C-alpha positions in Angstrom: -41.0 15.3 -50.0 -40.9 12.2 -52.2 -42.3 14.3 -55.1 -39.3 16.7 -54.5 -41.4 19.5 -53.1 -40.8 21.0 -49.7 -43.0 21.2 -46.7 -42.5 22.7 -43.1 -42.0 19.8 -40.7 -45.0 20.9 -38.6 -47.3 20.6 -41.7 -46.3 17.1 -42.5 -49.1 14.4 -41.8 -49.2 10.8 -41.1 -49.1 9.1 -44.5 -47.0 11.6 -46.2 -44.1 10.4 -48.1 -40.6 12.2 -47.5 -37.5 11.6 -49.7 -35.0 9.4 -48.0 -31.3 9.0 -48.6 -29.7 6.7 -51.0 -30.7 3.0 -50.7 -27.9 0.7 -49.9 -29.2 -1.9 -52.3 -29.8 0.1 -55.5 -28.1 3.4 -54.7 -31.5 5.3 -55.6 -33.5 7.6 -53.4 -36.9 6.3 -52.4 -39.9 7.7 -50.6 -40.3 6.8 -46.9 -43.8 6.9 -45.4 -44.5 8.8 -42.3 -46.1 6.4 -39.7 -45.7 8.5 -36.6 -44.8 12.1 -35.6 -43.0 12.8 -32.6 -43.5 16.1 -30.7 -41.3 16.2 -27.7 -40.5 19.4 -25.8 -36.9 20.7 -26.1 -36.1 20.7 -22.2 -32.7 21.7 -21.5 -31.2 20.7 -25.0 -29.8 23.3 -27.4 -30.9 24.0 -30.9 -28.5 24.7 -33.7 -28.2 26.5 -37.0 -25.5 25.3 -39.5 -23.9 27.6 -42.2 -26.3 30.5 -41.9 -29.5 28.3 -41.6 -32.0 29.3 -38.9 -31.7 27.2 -35.7 -33.6 24.0 -36.8 -31.8 20.8 -35.2 -31.4 19.7 -31.7 -28.0 18.9 -30.4 -28.3 15.0 -30.3 -30.0 14.5 -33.8 -27.8 12.3 -36.1 -26.7 13.8 -39.4 -25.0 12.0 -42.2 -21.5 13.0 -43.2 -19.0 11.6 -45.8 -17.4 9.9 -42.8 -20.8 8.4 -41.4 -23.4 9.4 -38.9 -22.5 12.3 -36.5 -24.4 14.5 -33.9 -23.3 17.7 -32.4 -23.6 16.2 -28.8 -23.2 12.5 -28.9 -23.4 12.4 -25.0 -26.9 13.9 -25.2 -27.8 11.2 -27.7 -26.6 8.5 -25.6 -28.5 10.0 -22.5 -31.8 11.0 -24.0 -32.3 8.7 -26.9 -30.2 5.5 -27.1 -32.3 3.1 -25.1 -35.3 4.0 -27.1 -33.8 2.8 -30.4 -34.5 -0.5 -32.2 -31.7 -2.7 -32.5 -31.3 -2.1 -36.2 -30.9 1.7 -35.5 -28.3 1.1 -32.6 -26.3 -1.0 -35.1 -26.5 1.9 -37.8 -25.4 4.6 -35.3 -23.0 2.5 -33.1 -20.0 4.5 -34.6 -21.6 7.9 -34.4 -19.1 10.7 -34.2 -19.3 14.2 -32.6 -20.0 16.6 -35.5 -17.3 19.3 -35.9 -16.4 21.9 -38.5 -14.1 19.2 -39.9 -16.8 17.2 -41.3 -18.6 17.4 -44.6 -22.4 17.0 -44.5 -24.3 14.9 -47.0 -27.0 17.0 -48.5 -29.8 16.7 -51.1 -27.7 18.4 -53.7 -24.4 16.7 -52.7 -22.0 17.7 -50.1 -21.5 20.7 -47.8 -18.5 21.7 -45.7 -19.2 23.0 -42.3 -18.3 26.6 -41.7 -20.1 27.5 -38.5 -22.5 26.5 -35.9 -24.9 28.9 -34.1 -26.3 27.6 -30.7 -29.7 28.8 -29.5 -31.6 28.1 -26.3 -35.3 28.0 -26.5 -37.9 27.8 -23.8 -38.1 24.3 -22.2 -41.6 23.9 -23.4 -40.7 24.6 -27.2 -42.0 21.7 -29.3 -39.7 19.9 -31.6 -40.7 17.6 -34.4 -39.3 14.3 -35.7 -40.7 11.8 -38.1 -41.0 7.9 -37.5 -40.7 6.3 -41.0 -40.7 3.1 -42.7 -38.0 2.4 -45.3 -34.4 3.3 -44.5 -35.1 5.8 -41.6 -33.8 8.9 -43.4 -35.1 12.2 -44.6 -33.9 15.6 -45.6 -34.1 18.5 -43.2 -33.1 22.0 -44.4 -31.4 20.0 -47.1 -29.2 17.9 -44.9 -29.6 14.2 -44.6 -30.7 13.2 -41.3 -31.8 9.9 -39.3 -35.3 9.6 -38.1 -34.2 8.2 -34.6 -36.7 5.4 -34.7 -37.9 4.3 -31.2 -38.2 1.1 -29.5 -41.1 -0.7 -28.1 -39.0 -1.5 -25.0 -38.9 2.0 -23.7 -42.6 3.2 -23.9 -43.0 6.9 -23.6 -39.3 7.9 -23.7 -39.1 9.2 -27.3 -42.1 11.4 -28.0 -45.0 9.0 -28.3 -43.2 5.8 -28.7 -44.0 2.3 -27.5 -47.6 0.9 -27.3 -50.3 -1.2 -25.8 -51.5 -3.4 -28.6 -53.3 -6.1 -30.2 -52.1 -9.0 -32.4 -53.1 -9.3 -36.1 -56.4 -10.8 -36.9 -58.1 -8.8 -33.9 -61.6 -7.7 -35.3 -62.3 -4.0 -35.2 -65.9 -2.7 -35.3 -66.2 -0.1 -38.1 -68.7 2.6 -38.6 -70.9 2.4 -41.5 -69.1 -0.8 -43.0 -68.2 -4.2 -42.2 -65.8 -5.1 -39.4 -62.3 -5.7 -40.4 -59.0 -6.9 -39.0 -57.0 -4.6 -37.2 -54.0 -4.8 -39.6 -56.3 -3.6 -42.4 -57.5 -0.4 -40.6 -56.2 2.6 -42.3 -55.6 6.4 -41.5 -59.0 8.1 -41.8 -61.1 5.0 -41.1 -64.0 5.5 -38.7 -64.2 3.3 -35.7 -67.2 2.6 -33.3 -66.0 3.5 -29.7 -67.5 3.6 -26.2 -71.2 4.7 -25.9 -71.3 4.4 -29.8 -69.3 7.3 -30.6 -67.5 7.4 -34.0 -63.8 8.0 -33.8 -61.5 8.6 -36.7 -58.0 7.0 -36.9 -55.6 9.8 -37.0 -52.3 7.9 -36.3 -50.9 4.4 -36.4 -48.9 2.7 -33.6 -47.5 -0.6 -35.0 -44.5 -1.5 -33.0 -42.9 -5.0 -32.7 -43.8 -7.0 -29.5 -40.1 -6.9 -28.3 -39.6 -8.4 -24.9 -43.2 -8.2 -23.7 -45.7 -11.0 -23.4 -49.1 -11.6 -25.0 -52.1 -12.4 -22.8 -55.4 -14.4 -23.5 -58.7 -14.5 -21.7 -60.7 -17.6 -20.8 -58.6 -20.1 -22.7 -58.7 -18.1 -25.9 -55.9 -17.2 -28.3 -53.1 -14.7 -27.3 -54.6 -11.4 -28.0 -53.2 -8.3 -26.2 -50.2 -6.9 -24.3 -50.4 -6.2 -20.6 -50.7 -2.4 -20.9 -53.8 -2.2 -22.8 -56.9 -0.8 -20.9 -60.3 -2.5 -21.0 -63.6 -0.9 -19.9 -65.1 -2.6 -16.7 -67.9 -1.5 -14.4 -65.2 0.2 -12.2 -63.6 2.1 -15.1 -60.5 1.4 -17.2 -58.4 -1.6 -16.2 -55.2 -3.3 -17.7 -53.4 -6.5 -16.8 -50.6 -4.4 -15.7 -51.6 -0.8 -15.0 -48.1 0.3 -14.0 -47.1 -0.5 -17.5 -50.0 1.5 -18.7 -48.8 4.6 -16.6 -45.2 4.1 -18.1 -46.6 4.2 -21.5 -49.3 7.0 -21.1 -48.9 9.1 -17.9 -52.4 10.8 -18.7 -54.1 7.5 -18.0 -53.1 7.7 -14.2 -56.2 9.2 -13.1 -58.3 7.2 -15.4 -57.2 3.6 -14.3 -59.3 1.8 -11.7 -56.7 -1.1 -11.2 -55.2 -4.3 -12.5 -57.6 -6.4 -14.6 -58.0 -9.7 -12.6 -60.1 -13.0 -12.5 -63.6 -12.2 -11.6 -63.6 -8.7 -13.4 -66.1 -8.0 -16.1 -65.2 -6.4 -19.4 -67.7 -4.2 -21.2 -68.9 -5.6 -24.5 -70.2 -3.4 -27.4 -73.5 -5.3 -27.4 -74.3 -4.3 -23.9 -73.4 -7.5 -22.2 -70.4 -8.2 -20.1 -67.6 -10.7 -20.4 -66.4 -12.3 -17.1 -62.8 -13.0 -16.8 -62.4 -16.6 -15.6 -58.7 -16.9 -16.4 -55.9 -14.9 -17.8 -53.2 -16.7 -19.7 -49.5 -15.3 -20.4 -47.9 -16.4 -23.7 -44.5 -16.0 -25.0 -44.1 -14.8 -28.7 -41.1 -13.9 -30.9 -39.8 -10.2 -30.3 -40.4 -9.5 -34.0 -44.3 -10.2 -33.7 -46.1 -7.2 -35.2 -48.7 -5.7 -32.9 -51.2 -2.9 -33.5 -52.9 0.1 -32.1 -54.1 3.5 -33.1 -54.5 7.1 -32.1 -58.1 8.4 -32.5 -59.9 11.6 -32.4 -63.2 11.7 -30.3 -63.4 9.8 -26.9 -60.2 7.7 -27.5 -61.9 4.3 -27.5 -62.6 1.5 -30.1 -64.2 -2.1 -30.1 -61.7 -5.0 -30.4 -63.2 -8.5 -30.7 -66.4 -7.0 -29.2 -64.7 -5.6 -26.2 -64.5 -1.8 -25.4 -60.9 -0.7 -25.2 -58.9 2.5 -24.9 -56.6 3.7 -27.8 -53.0 4.9 -27.5 -52.8 8.3 -25.7 -55.9 10.2 -24.4 -56.7 9.4 -20.8 -59.8 11.7 -20.2 -59.8 15.4 -19.6 -60.8 18.1 -22.1 -58.9 18.4 -25.4 -58.8 22.2 -25.4 -57.4 22.4 -21.8 -54.9 19.7 -22.8 -53.7 21.8 -25.8 -53.5 24.9 -23.6 -51.5 23.0 -21.0 -49.2 21.7 -23.8 -48.6 25.1 -24.9 -47.9 26.3 -21.5 -51.1 28.4 -20.7 -52.7 26.2 -18.1 -51.1 25.4 -14.7 -50.2 21.8 -13.8 -52.6 21.9 -10.8 -55.6 23.0 -12.8 -54.7 20.6 -15.7 -54.8 17.8 -13.1 -58.3 18.8 -12.0 -59.4 19.0 -15.6 -58.3 15.5 -16.2 -60.4 14.3 -13.1 -63.3 16.3 -14.3 -63.2 14.9 -17.8 -62.8 11.3 -16.7 -65.8 11.6 -14.4 -67.9 13.3 -17.1 -67.1 10.5 -19.7 -68.5 8.0 -17.3 -71.4 9.9 -15.7 -72.5 12.1 -18.5 -71.4 10.6 -21.8 -73.7 12.7 -24.0 -72.0 15.8 -22.6 -68.5 14.3 -23.1 -69.2 13.1 -26.6 -70.9 16.4 -27.8 -68.0 18.4 -26.4 -65.6 16.3 -28.3 -67.3 16.9 -31.6 -66.2 20.5 -31.7 -63.6 20.6 -29.1 -61.1 18.3 -30.9 -60.9 20.4 -34.1 -60.4 23.5 -32.0 -57.7 21.9 -29.9 -55.8 20.9 -33.0 -56.3 24.3 -34.7 -55.0 26.3 -31.9 -51.8 24.4 -31.8 -50.9 25.4 -35.4 -48.4 28.1 -36.3 -50.3 30.4 -38.6 -51.6 33.9 -37.9 -55.2 32.5 -37.8 -54.2 29.8 -35.4 -52.6 32.3 -33.0 -55.5 34.6 -33.2 -58.1 31.9 -32.3 -55.7 30.8 -29.6 -55.2 34.2 -27.9 -58.5 35.9 -28.6 -61.0 32.9 -28.2 -59.5 29.7 -26.7 -57.4 31.2 -24.0 -60.1 33.6 -22.5 -62.9 31.1 -22.9 -61.3 27.9 -21.9 -59.5 29.7 -19.2 -62.7 30.9 -17.6 -64.3 27.4 -17.8 -61.1 25.9 -16.2 -61.3 28.3 -13.3 -65.0 27.4 -12.6 -64.3 23.7 -13.0 -61.4 24.1 -10.5 -63.7 25.9 -8.1 -66.4 23.2 -8.3 -63.8 20.4 -7.6 -61.9 22.4 -4.9 -63.9 25.5 -3.8 -61.6 26.3 -0.9 -58.6 26.7 -3.2 -60.0 28.2 -6.3 -62.4 31.3 -6.8 -65.5 30.9 -8.9 -65.6 32.5 -12.3 -68.9 34.2 -13.3 -68.1 33.9 -17.0 -67.0 30.3 -16.7 -70.4 29.5 -14.8 -72.2 31.2 -17.7 -70.3 29.1 -20.2 -71.3 26.0 -18.3 -74.9 26.9 -18.0 -75.2 27.7 -21.8 -72.6 25.2 -23.2 -73.5 22.1 -21.4 -77.1 21.5 -22.7 -75.7 22.3 -26.4 -73.0 19.7 -25.9 -75.6 17.1 -24.6 -77.7 17.7 -27.5 -74.9 17.1 -29.9 -74.0 14.0 -28.1 -77.3 12.6 -28.2 -77.5 13.4 -32.0 -74.1 11.6 -32.7 -75.1 8.7 -30.7 -78.5 8.3 -32.4 -76.7 8.5 -35.9 -74.5 5.6 -34.9 -77.2 3.4 -33.7 -79.2 4.1 -37.0 -76.0 3.0 -39.0 
């Protein structure tokens, strides 16, 4: 870390500062701020330990040597990652070499010759971690100077959680409990007002450059938004180009109702509707900064008075999503869960919002690595959410899935409680 302490990578948070390598300008080490955390699955890649270290680095991750950047498997780097990089990163890594035992690594304490590599294969669904940083794109992992593999906006979704449907600077965001502010001034931890007046907290930034995308305006107004961003309509979520939305966020596939077109109505926070009379396409410099967030809660916020979706999300239930990500829920049941959550969000918002109040922190907790996290996961979350998921699947496809008496009991008891919580939080927001 920038204060010279150490922290496990899974415990690092957005906004933390990690110590980077020497600055090319002044030769000193500076702190680089974490602006995004990637958590891709390892898939078919191998993970390596170096010089007696536990396995910690995937085969394609760039490490600094006395001869420049090197990776254990450059071919994997080119195949998996290259097209997701910003041009500046491609330039930095253009001469990357294959790391061998002839190289000398640059470390926090100086230099280290390579004596051995130990290759390990993990299950395909094992989560890896990487940091997207500002500054000079470097940090120290297990004392070795590594590159942060910055992603490009031109290849959404291909490098962890990269890319982004976004708004331009100056877009006004409705805040909870204080005056509205420009999107570029919103900070991690700020509370935003979302769909159905739910308060959602900003947990992560998504501030890419525009790249080769276009900006769009409505009804002759100023250029505002990229084509992928979903807006709430009477039919559900729509974007100017929903295929681009799917590419960025596959979880929205079942939530989208089509492309946003002339004649559609966009939901406004004041309860009225904005009719789309025209949609104008505008060019802008690739370096144009655009903005979006990741939120907790129901994944929505209000931009220039319009109800919009954040980056990520897409419906469903957060605990089942966590179980699916951990490999404890089947693909078929998870897809039904997504459909059920999307329908509930639209048809029974108090139930949906009340569930998120407690479901979001539980989902985050069970994905942790501590003993307490594992106990809650295996003794509580898996049996309870598993029974609920079985009953939910039965209600949607009764001929395919058997009913769960425990799951039915959970719905009978839990739904009224969640609806009450949802009504309470909505009432509090309206009072503010």
